[in-house]
BATI-262359 format. One line per field, with one value per atom (N, C-alpha, C): x, y, z; atom name; residue in one letter. Coordinates in steps of 0.1 Angstrom, whole numbers. Example, Ala and Ser with C-alpha at 12.3 -4.5 7.8 and 13.67 -1.06 7.14 Angstrom:
<pts>
px <- (132:123:132:128:137:129)
py <- (-57:-45:-33:-22:-11:0)
pz <- (78:78:78:71:71:79)
name <- (N:CA:C:N:CA:C)
resn <- (A:A:A:S:S:S)
</pts>
This chain:
<pts>
px <- (1661:1669:1672:1687:1687:1688:1684:1687:1698:1702:1717:1724:1711:1720:1718:1717:1712:1696:1695:1676:1672:1659:1651:1646:1647:1648:1660:1661:1677:1680:1689:1687:1700:1698:1709:1719:1732:1740:1733:1739:1729:1732:1746:1739:1731:1735:1725:1709:1706:1691:1690:1696:1692:1688:1702:1695:1683:1682:1667:1656:1654:1649:1642:1654:1654:1646:1646:1644:1630:1632:1614:1605:1609:1601:1601:1610:1611:1604:1597:1590:1579:1575:1565:1555:1564:1562:1557:1563:1563:1551:1548:1532:1523:1523:1516:1512:1518:1521:1511:1521:1514:1500:1499:1485:1472:1479:1468:1464:1474:1474:1463:1469:1457:1446:1448:1427:1422:1432:1428:1423:1434:1435:1418:1418:1403:1391:1391:1378:1374:1383:1379:1372:1371:1362:1352:1345:1332:1340:1347:1353:1357:1348:1350:1352:1362:1361:1360:1351:1345:1352:1361:1369:1367:1356:1349:1340:1342:1335:1322:1312:1296:1298:1305:1305:1314:1322:1327:1316:1310:1297:1289:1291:1289:1296:1307:1317:1309:1313:1305:1314:1312:1319:1323:1334:1336:1343:1336:1344:1359:1360:1376:1386:1384:1394:1401:1396:1402:1419:1413:1428:1437:1431:1442:1449:1441:1441:1454:1452:1462:1473:1474:1487:1501:1495:1506:1516:1509:1514:1529:1523:1529:1543:1543:1552:1564:1556:1561:1574:1572:1575:1585:1584:1591:1604:1604:1616:1630:1628:1645:1653:1645:1651:1653:1643:1649:1652:1656:1663:1680:1683:1696:1709:1701:1719:1710:1724:1718:1711:1716:1715:1699:1696:1685:1672:1675:1667:1661:1669:1673:1668:1667:1658:1642:1640:1628:1618:1627:1624:1623:1633:1630:1624:1616:1601:1590:1591:1576:1577:1590:1582:1582:1587:1585:1569:1564:1550:1541:1545:1537:1532:1548:1546:1538:1538:1530:1515:1512:1500:1492:1502:1499:1490:1500:1497:1481:1480:1470:1453:1459:1449:1441:1453:1449:1442:1452:1445:1430:1433:1418:1411:1406:1398:1389:1389:1379:1366:1358:1343:1340:1331:1330:1319:1319:1309:1300:1303:1294:1297:1283:1286:1290:1299:1307:1299:1304:1291:1294:1281:1281:1282:1298:1299:1301:1294:1290:1300:1302:1308:1324:1327:1342:1353:1343:1357:1351:1343:1343:1353:1359:1374:1385:1384:1395:1385:1379:1370:1371:1367:1371:1386:1393:1411:1415:1409:1414:1408:1395:1386:1391:1399:1403:1415:1422:1434:1435:1426:1425:1424:1417:1406:1399:1396:1380:1379:1391:1392:1401:1414:1425:1421:1415:1413:1425:1425:1435:1444:1450:1454:1459:1457:1454:1470:1476:1485:1490:1475:1478:1484:1477:1482:1498:1498:1515:1526:1521:1532:1532:1519:1522:1525:1528:1536:1548:1556:1568:1571:1561:1569:1572:1562:1564:1578:1576:1587:1598:1604:1621:1619:1609:1614:1613:1605:1608:1621:1627:1640:1652:1652:1656:1652:1647:1639:1643:1643:1640:1629)
py <- (1304:1314:1318:1317:1328:1339:1342:1359:1364:1381:1385:1380:1381:1387:1396:1405:1420:1429:1435:1441:1438:1437:1435:1454:1460:1474:1480:1488:1492:1505:1515:1528:1527:1532:1532:1544:1544:1556:1567:1576:1589:1595:1593:1599:1587:1574:1565:1566:1574:1575:1586:1596:1612:1611:1598:1596:1587:1577:1573:1578:1585:1596:1606:1613:1619:1613:1607:1596:1592:1587:1586:1599:1607:1624:1623:1623:1623:1618:1602:1596:1596:1604:1610:1615:1628:1639:1634:1628:1620:1608:1604:1598:1610:1618:1632:1633:1635:1645:1633:1624:1611:1610:1604:1597:1610:1620:1629:1637:1640:1639:1637:1622:1613:1614:1616:1615:1631:1639:1653:1650:1643:1646:1636:1624:1616:1623:1633:1636:1648:1649:1661:1655:1646:1637:1624:1621:1610:1599:1591:1585:1569:1559:1548:1534:1529:1516:1508:1496:1488:1476:1473:1466:1455:1458:1451:1437:1426:1415:1413:1408:1407:1402:1390:1382:1395:1402:1411:1422:1420:1434:1424:1413:1403:1406:1411:1407:1418:1414:1421:1433:1443:1455:1456:1450:1456:1462:1474:1490:1484:1477:1474:1469:1468:1468:1477:1487:1505:1506:1494:1498:1489:1480:1471:1477:1487:1494:1504:1511:1520:1514:1500:1496:1498:1495:1496:1509:1523:1533:1533:1526:1518:1510:1505:1493:1500:1509:1518:1528:1530:1542:1539:1520:1515:1511:1510:1508:1511:1526:1532:1525:1518:1514:1500:1493:1478:1478:1486:1481:1495:1489:1498:1496:1488:1489:1494:1501:1512:1505:1491:1486:1479:1477:1472:1480:1495:1502:1507:1508:1517:1506:1494:1484:1487:1487:1491:1509:1517:1528:1528:1521:1517:1513:1499:1495:1503:1508:1517:1526:1534:1539:1535:1524:1519:1517:1508:1506:1520:1531:1542:1548:1549:1553:1548:1532:1525:1532:1527:1528:1538:1552:1565:1568:1562:1560:1554:1546:1532:1540:1547:1556:1564:1572:1580:1572:1565:1557:1547:1540:1531:1536:1549:1553:1545:1537:1528:1531:1525:1530:1523:1533:1530:1520:1507:1499:1498:1507:1504:1521:1524:1540:1538:1549:1545:1546:1532:1534:1545:1544:1552:1546:1548:1539:1547:1540:1555:1543:1551:1539:1542:1536:1536:1535:1528:1528:1535:1547:1560:1569:1573:1580:1570:1557:1552:1550:1544:1548:1560:1567:1586:1583:1581:1583:1576:1565:1555:1558:1564:1569:1581:1587:1604:1598:1588:1589:1582:1574:1564:1576:1587:1596:1586:1592:1591:1584:1582:1576:1568:1566:1553:1542:1533:1519:1510:1511:1501:1505:1498:1490:1491:1481:1485:1490:1503:1505:1501:1498:1494:1482:1475:1461:1460:1469:1463:1468:1482:1485:1478:1469:1462:1453:1440:1430:1431:1443:1449:1450:1455:1466:1449:1441:1430:1420:1419:1410:1413:1426:1434:1433:1437:1438:1423:1417:1404:1394:1401:1395:1399:1411:1413:1405:1398:1394:1378:1370:1359:1351)
pz <- (1102:1106:1122:1127:1137:1136:1153:1158:1153:1150:1148:1161:1175:1194:1196:1186:1191:1190:1202:1202:1193:1190:1181:1178:1186:1185:1191:1189:1192:1189:1194:1187:1181:1170:1159:1161:1154:1158:1151:1158:1155:1142:1137:1120:1112:1116:1108:1109:1121:1129:1117:1118:1113:1098:1090:1077:1076:1082:1078:1082:1094:1095:1083:1082:1068:1053:1054:1041:1044:1057:1061:1055:1062:1062:1047:1039:1021:1016:1023:1017:1020:1036:1035:1028:1023:1019:1002:1000:986:984:996:999:999:1006:1007:995:984:970:962:961:950:954:963:970:970:975:978:965:954:943:933:934:927:929:940:949:941:944:936:926:914:899:893:906:901:906:915:922:909:900:892:880:877:869:877:866:873:864:861:852:864:864:876:867:875:870:879:874:884:889:902:904:915:919:929:927:929:928:939:932:935:951:952:964:976:973:981:987:986:993:1001:1003:1017:1026:1023:1036:1047:1058:1068:1073:1076:1079:1096:1099:1111:1114:1122:1124:1134:1144:1151:1140:1127:1119:1118:1119:1113:1124:1134:1141:1134:1130:1121:1113:1105:1092:1094:1104:1114:1120:1121:1127:1118:1100:1096:1092:1099:1105:1112:1127:1139:1129:1118:1114:1109:1098:1095:1099:1107:1118:1129:1129:1134:1130:1113:1106:1104:1110:1112:1120:1131:1147:1142:1132:1132:1124:1107:1100:1102:1107:1112:1103:1094:1085:1073:1068:1054:1046:1042:1027:1031:1039:1045:1049:1049:1054:1039:1031:1015:1005:1009:1000:1005:1021:1019:1016:1014:1008:995:987:974:969:976:978:976:985:990:981:977:968:953:947:933:936:947:950:948:956:955:939:934:918:909:913:904:911:925:926:922:924:920:906:897:881:883:888:884:891:900:909:901:890:880:868:865:846:852:860:870:877:877:891:895:907:910:914:914:913:930:940:955:953:958:956:969:979:989:996:1006:1015:1024:1027:1037:1053:1057:1074:1082:1088:1102:1111:1120:1135:1145:1152:1165:1175:1190:1200:1200:1205:1210:1195:1188:1175:1168:1169:1161:1155:1165:1160:1154:1162:1151:1134:1135:1121:1112:1124:1112:1105:1117:1112:1101:1101:1091:1081:1076:1067:1059:1068:1066:1059:1063:1057:1046:1042:1028:1020:1019:1011:1006:990:986:973:960:953:952:958:958:964:954:965:952:942:933:927:930:936:955:959:977:979:976:989:995:1003:1017:1018:1012:1011:1004:999:994:1003:1009:1019:1026:1035:1044:1042:1033:1024:1026:1018:1019:1034:1038:1051:1063:1060:1069:1063:1050:1043:1050:1044:1052:1070:1069:1086:1090:1085:1092:1091:1079:1077:1090:1097:1104:1117:1118:1131:1129:1119:1113:1114)
name <- (N:CA:C:N:CA:C:N:CA:C:N:CA:C:N:CA:C:N:CA:C:N:CA:C:N:CA:C:N:CA:C:N:CA:C:N:CA:C:N:CA:C:N:CA:C:N:CA:C:N:CA:C:N:CA:C:N:CA:C:N:CA:C:N:CA:C:N:CA:C:N:CA:C:N:CA:C:N:CA:C:N:CA:C:N:CA:C:N:CA:C:N:CA:C:N:CA:C:N:CA:C:N:CA:C:N:CA:C:N:CA:C:N:CA:C:N:CA:C:N:CA:C:N:CA:C:N:CA:C:N:CA:C:N:CA:C:N:CA:C:N:CA:C:N:CA:C:N:CA:C:N:CA:C:N:CA:C:N:CA:C:N:CA:C:N:CA:C:N:CA:C:N:CA:C:N:CA:C:N:CA:C:N:CA:C:N:CA:C:N:CA:C:N:CA:C:N:CA:C:N:CA:C:N:CA:C:N:CA:C:N:CA:C:N:CA:C:N:CA:C:N:CA:C:N:CA:C:N:CA:C:N:CA:C:N:CA:C:N:CA:C:N:CA:C:N:CA:C:N:CA:C:N:CA:C:N:CA:C:N:CA:C:N:CA:C:N:CA:C:N:CA:C:N:CA:C:N:CA:C:N:CA:C:N:CA:C:N:CA:C:N:CA:C:N:CA:C:N:CA:C:N:CA:C:N:CA:C:N:CA:C:N:CA:C:N:CA:C:N:CA:C:N:CA:C:N:CA:C:N:CA:C:N:CA:C:N:CA:C:N:CA:C:N:CA:C:N:CA:C:N:CA:C:N:CA:C:N:CA:C:N:CA:C:N:CA:C:N:CA:C:N:CA:C:N:CA:C:N:CA:C:N:CA:C:N:CA:C:N:CA:C:N:CA:C:N:CA:C:N:CA:C:N:CA:C:N:CA:C:N:CA:C:N:CA:C:N:CA:C:N:CA:C:N:CA:C:N:CA:C:N:CA:C:N:CA:C:N:CA:C:N:CA:C:N:CA:C:N:CA:C:N:CA:C:N:CA:C:N:CA:C:N:CA:C:N:CA:C:N:CA:C:N:CA:C:N:CA:C:N:CA:C:N:CA:C:N:CA:C:N:CA:C:N:CA:C:N:CA:C:N:CA:C:N:CA:C:N:CA:C:N:CA:C:N:CA:C:N:CA:C:N:CA:C:N:CA:C:N:CA:C:N:CA:C:N:CA:C:N:CA:C:N:CA:C:N:CA:C:N:CA:C:N:CA:C:N:CA:C:N:CA:C:N:CA:C)
resn <- (M:M:M:E:E:E:S:S:S:S:S:S:G:G:G:E:E:E:P:P:P:F:F:F:L:L:L:A:A:A:W:W:W:P:P:P:A:A:A:P:P:P:A:A:A:E:E:E:L:L:L:R:R:R:R:R:R:S:S:S:L:L:L:G:G:G:L:L:L:S:S:S:F:F:F:A:A:A:L:L:L:C:C:C:F:F:F:L:L:L:F:F:F:L:L:L:I:I:I:V:V:V:Y:Y:Y:G:G:G:G:G:G:A:A:A:D:D:D:L:L:L:I:I:I:T:T:T:G:G:G:L:L:L:H:H:H:G:G:G:R:R:R:R:R:R:V:V:V:R:R:R:V:V:V:H:H:H:M:M:M:D:D:D:W:W:W:E:E:E:L:L:L:G:G:G:I:I:I:P:P:P:F:F:F:V:V:V:A:A:A:P:P:P:M:M:M:A:A:A:A:A:A:V:V:V:Y:Y:Y:L:L:L:S:S:S:L:L:L:N:N:N:I:I:I:M:M:M:L:L:L:G:G:G:L:L:L:A:A:A:P:P:P:W:W:W:I:I:I:L:L:L:R:R:R:E:E:E:R:R:R:E:E:E:S:S:S:F:F:F:M:M:M:R:R:R:L:L:L:V:V:V:R:R:R:A:A:A:L:L:L:T:T:T:A:A:A:E:E:E:L:L:L:L:L:L:V:V:V:A:A:A:G:G:G:A:A:A:C:C:C:F:F:F:I:I:I:L:L:L:L:L:L:P:P:P:A:A:A:E:E:E:L:L:L:A:A:A:F:F:F:E:E:E:T:T:T:P:P:P:Q:Q:Q:V:V:V:E:E:E:G:G:G:V:V:V:W:W:W:K:K:K:P:P:P:V:V:V:F:F:F:L:L:L:L:L:L:A:A:A:D:D:D:T:T:T:V:V:V:N:N:N:L:L:L:T:T:T:H:H:H:N:N:N:M:M:M:F:F:F:P:P:P:S:S:S:L:L:L:H:H:H:G:G:G:A:A:A:F:F:F:A:A:A:V:V:V:T:T:T:G:G:G:A:A:A:A:A:A:L:L:L:L:L:L:G:G:G:E:E:E:R:R:R:R:R:R:G:G:G)
</pts>
């Protein structure tokens, strides 16, 4: 696929940028309500579903991966500047909204059992890990909304680049 000849990151027209940023903030607000609300509701009871496999417990913990985890926020934050056409940005918003609503229902109906203790991180990666651990809350583990958002964002943003 060839590039459109336009720069990858560019300043959209002010009206389009305002609209895209408004939709971005609305999606963030919906995310806080659904993601935070599901975590709060699930925390009110002790019913949990085992969703991990035994072999997953052998995967080593790597603290610097917290930075990779947090990079999703940067990718989605750049979307209004990358997806400058109204329909391409709306496709992203619609897809993320649908994923959020489905995941929110799953978080409540299939509350996942935490398979391991939260690791203690020291050194330079401690603040990055603490931020990532705070953002992911406690009970919202399955399905991976982070994974869904990352794949959707990469696919739709990648269409812009070719």
